[in-house]
N, C-alpha and C positions, 0 to 999 in steps of 0.2 A: 398509553392511553392510563391515565393515574386511576389509581385502586380503587378511589371514590366513583366512578364510571362502572364498575362495572358492581356496585350495587345493583344499580335498573339492568344490569343483565340477568342479576340473580331476581330482581323482581318479574322479570318476563320468563324465567323460567315456574318461578311457581305460578305465575298466572296460566304459564303454558300448561302444566301439570291440571292444573282445575277443571282447564278447559278440556283438555284430556278427556276426564272423567267424566266431562260432557257428551265429550264425540262419540265414546264405548255407549253411551245410552242411543245414541243416534245410530250408530254402526246395529247395535241389535234389533231397534225398535222401528227406524225406519222399513226393510222391506215386509214387517208383517203389517204397517201400516196402524201401528199403535202409536195411543198418545206420548208425547214424547215429557209432560206432566203431570201423569196421574195413570197409575199409581207411583208411586214413590220409590227408590230403590228400595229391592227388596228380595232376598233368596232364593232363586227359581227351582229347590228343592222342598224347603216346609215354609216358603213365602211368608218369612217374618220379615218385618220390614227394618233394615241398616240404619242404626242408632246413627248421631250426626259423625259422633267420635270413631266410629267404623268403615265411616268414607271419607277419610280425609287422603288426599291424592297421594300416591305413595309411600306415604306411610303406614295405613293403614294396614294393606296388605301383608306386610310381614311382622306388625303387630299379631295378626291373625295368624301367622302362617299359614297364607293363603288358604283358612277354612272359615265357612260360616261359623259366626257364634253361638248359636241354637243347634245345631245338628250337625255340626261340623265337616257337612259335605264341603272339598274341595271346589275352589273356584279357578278358572283358567288361570293363567299365568298371561295369557293375553291381554288381558286388563291392563296389569299393572307397565306391560311393555309399551300399549299402547298412549298410558299417561305418559313413562318417561319418553315416548319417541316427542309426543306433542310439548312437550316442558323442553327438548334440546331443539326443538324445531322452531319454539320463540326465543327462545336464547339467541339462537344462529342467526336466525334473521335478522333481530335486535341488533345483534353485531354487527352484520355482515350492513343492516342499511343504516346504520347510524353511527356505530365507530370507526367500519371502515372505509364509508362512503362507497361502496362497489358501485351505486348507479353515477357517482361522479354529477350529484348535486352541487352548484353553484351556492345556492343557500346554504348548505349542511358546511360548505368550504370556508362558509366565511363567517359560523358559529364553531369552528373547530376548538379553539381555546375554550369555550363556556361548556363544548360537549365532553371535551375532553374533563374537564373537572367538573361532571353531574349535572349541570344546567341544561340540562335538555328541552329545546323549544318546543310547543306546543304543536307546531307543523310537523315536527320530527316524528312525535307520538303517533299523528296523524298517517303519518307516511307509513311507518309500520305496522300499525294498526289494519290499515286495508290490505296490507299482503300477509300479515295473519291471518284474516277474514278467508283471503280465498288459498290461504294452506290449509285451513282446519274441512274447509268443505270440499279440497281434495284430498286429503286424506278417508272422510268419512265415504266418499264417491270408492276412492283405490278400495277401501277392505271391503266394502258392500259388494262392488265387482266382483272380488275374490271370493267371495261366500257363496256368492247367489248369480252370479252370470249376468247381473243387472245394475244398471244405476238406474234406480227409482224418478222420476221428473219430477215431482214436489221437489226434492234435494236442490238437482239442478235450476228448477225455475227459483226456488228460493235465491239460490247464489245468486242467480242473474240479476235478479229485483234489487239486491242487496249491490251486487254490482251494480248496477249503472245508480244508483243512489250516492255511492262513493264518489263517481267520477263526474255526475252533476254536479257535486258540491266541491270535488277537489279535480278541476279542470285542466287541459294542457295549457301552460308551462308549469303548472302548481305543483311546488311552493317557491318555483324560481319565476323570473320573468323574462319577457320575449321583447330582443331588443332587431328592427325589422335588418335586413342584409342590407349591406351599401347598392346603390344601383349598378357601380359597374361590376359588383360579383354576380348580380341578376344579368344584367347581360351580356354576363361572360358564359352562362349556365351554370356556373357554378351552384348544382343543387345541394354540396354537400354544406356551402353553407345557408341554404334555406332552411334547413330544421334544428337551427344551431347549441338546442338546450335541449333537454327529456326534463321529463314534470312524471307525477304520479303517471298519469299517463306514457309511455312511452314514445309516441308521437303522436298526433294531431289526426283528424279525420284527411287533411289535406297539404299541400305548401300552405302555410301561413300566410303569404304574401298573394295568396291565388285564394282566398277564401273572401267569403261573402259580407258584405259590410255588416249584418245581423250576426254573424259566428265570428267574431273576434277573436284572438287568445287572451285563453284567462276567461270565458263568459262561460255561466252554465249552457248555453247554447251548442258550445265547441264541444264540452264535455260531455255532454249525452249523445250528440250526432254521433261523435267517435265512439261512444259505447256500444250504441245502437247500429253503428257499423260492424265492431267487434263482435256482436250477436248474430247478427248476419252473417258476417263470414264463416262464422264457426259453423252453422247450421246447413249452408249451401256448399261449401268444400267438403264435409263428410260425408253429407248425403249424394253430393255429384260420384265420390268415388267410391260409396256403396253401390247406386245405380249402374255405374258402367260395370265396375267389376262384376256385378250378380250378372248382367246384360251378357258378358263374354265369356267369365266361369261358370255362370250357372249357380252359383250360391254367393250368400252373401258373406261380404269382406268385412265388415263394420255394422257394427248394431245400431239402434236407435238412440243406445243412453250415451254413444261414445258423440255423437253428434250435437245431442244436451250437453256434455260435459265440458266440449269446446263452446255452446254458446254461452256457458257460463263464463269459460277464460276469456269470451273474446269482450265481456260485457267491463273487466278490468282491465285487460292488455288494448282494445283497439285491435281492428282489422289487421294490422300487418305483423304485429306480433304472435296475432293467434295463427296466421298460416305458417308461420317460421315454424312456431312450436308442436303444431300439428309434424310437420316433415322431420322434427328433430327428434321425435319419440320414436319415430322408426328405430333408430339404432337402439335404446334400450328394451323397444321390442323386438327384436330381432335377440335379441341377447336373454330378457327371458321365457321368448320363445322357445330359445333354444335348452334354456333349460327344466322349462315344461315337459319339453317329446323327452328329455334324459330322466328324469322326475317318476312322471306319470303317463308315459306313452303317448300316442295319437290323440289329445283331447283340444276341445275347444280352448280358446286361449284368451282370460282378459284380457282388453290393450286395454282398458283405466287407468291401469297403474301408470301405464308406461306413457300418456298424455298427460296424467300428472305430473311426471317425471319429467317431460317435454317441455310443458309450459312452465316449471320453477326453472329449471335450467333455461329457457329463452328469457323471464322474466330476469335474472341475475347474471345472464350474459348481454342483453340486449347494450352496454355500452361499448363491447367487442363487435358483436352483429350487427347492430345496425346499421352502423356507416357505411361500409362496403353495399351496404342493400339498398341505399338510397335510391342511386338509377333507377334500379330497377322498380320499386315500388312508388315511386312520383313520376313513373312514363306511362301513360294509358295504353300507347301502340303497344310495348316490349310485353306489359302486364297483359294484353290481349292474345298477344302473339302466345309467350310462354304457356296460359292456360289452357289455349287452344290446342299446345302441343303436347301439353301433358296427360289432355284429354285421352288425344290420338293413341298414345303409346302405353295409359294405361289400359286400354280397352284393346289392343295389338298383345299385350303381355298376356292377359286374361285369357284371349282368345289362343293363344300358345300353350298356357297353362293347361285348357280344355281339351288339345289336340293330344300333350304330352302323357296328360293322366287321366284322361278319359272323363266323361260327364258325370255329376256327381249322382251318388245312389237316389233313389226319391226316400222323399220321408216312409215314416214308419207305417204310420196311419195311411198313404198312398198307398204304398208297396201292400198293405194288410186288403184296402177295399180292389184293389187288381188284383189281386191274388187268388 
């Protein structure tokens, strides 16, 4: 990659830092249902307004040495760290999406030389922007979940609506074009040839050659339908697991906020990637859970950060995760069989846990009532 390209990477870094400053506001105010616009940034101790030159992302914190200019009360370094994290994420996504083309976009491959020398097409900016918006929502949801053990519905509903706008305007296989498979490939049942390209949406609602005439590839109808299917998948999957685990174990395994987070991810990713993202999030969930037990003992573990990590890993690994799963996701019978088997296994495992560890204790309010 030529040095001129990294000017745009630096621009993405600066944009991420500015967005990170806004994310700090969202993380602090949304759980308390405060306005994100009024009042402006101010010191939480003396309530003096923070001047614009004291609110420059990344820079002002160190200029002021982490203290309020008026009352000298220290600010938490977390504000700076979230700004830095968002800046690094925005720059990293830009480099992965456009510089390395990790998604294997044919359109970007054809524009490789222009991109290499800093001429980034509008399609590439929109592609990156959609992913940056999704990850911004995931950052806010994760930190709120860590702080308050909840993911506010207004946050995930806003992210869902924005995701549906993106996928309606950028339907599969945008920015690529779709070429129907040869009749020979279809007759032989070569499923891998029936979804030959990826787009902003990893996959369409169903096999392109089996879509109805009013929902052709590249149409807003297909983009919206794929996004809505992802929303439904996120909602139903997590709520079904929550219900089955609660039925067997007697306690809730997942919160409703987790279902809302997957609903938001589904609007961006579609239903296939949403299912994979959930199951992939189990791995970081186990790691974070063990860390939580070691550091804080047996406490409730927020699952939102693990879901967010699973969503990002799925999005940026779909080029490798997707092809082996095509046979599964485009076979109705196999999908129903695996879904039913998984539901039965989850119920059995939750029942075994109940037999091994006993029924969970009643809530404090119920214990007090019956005591």
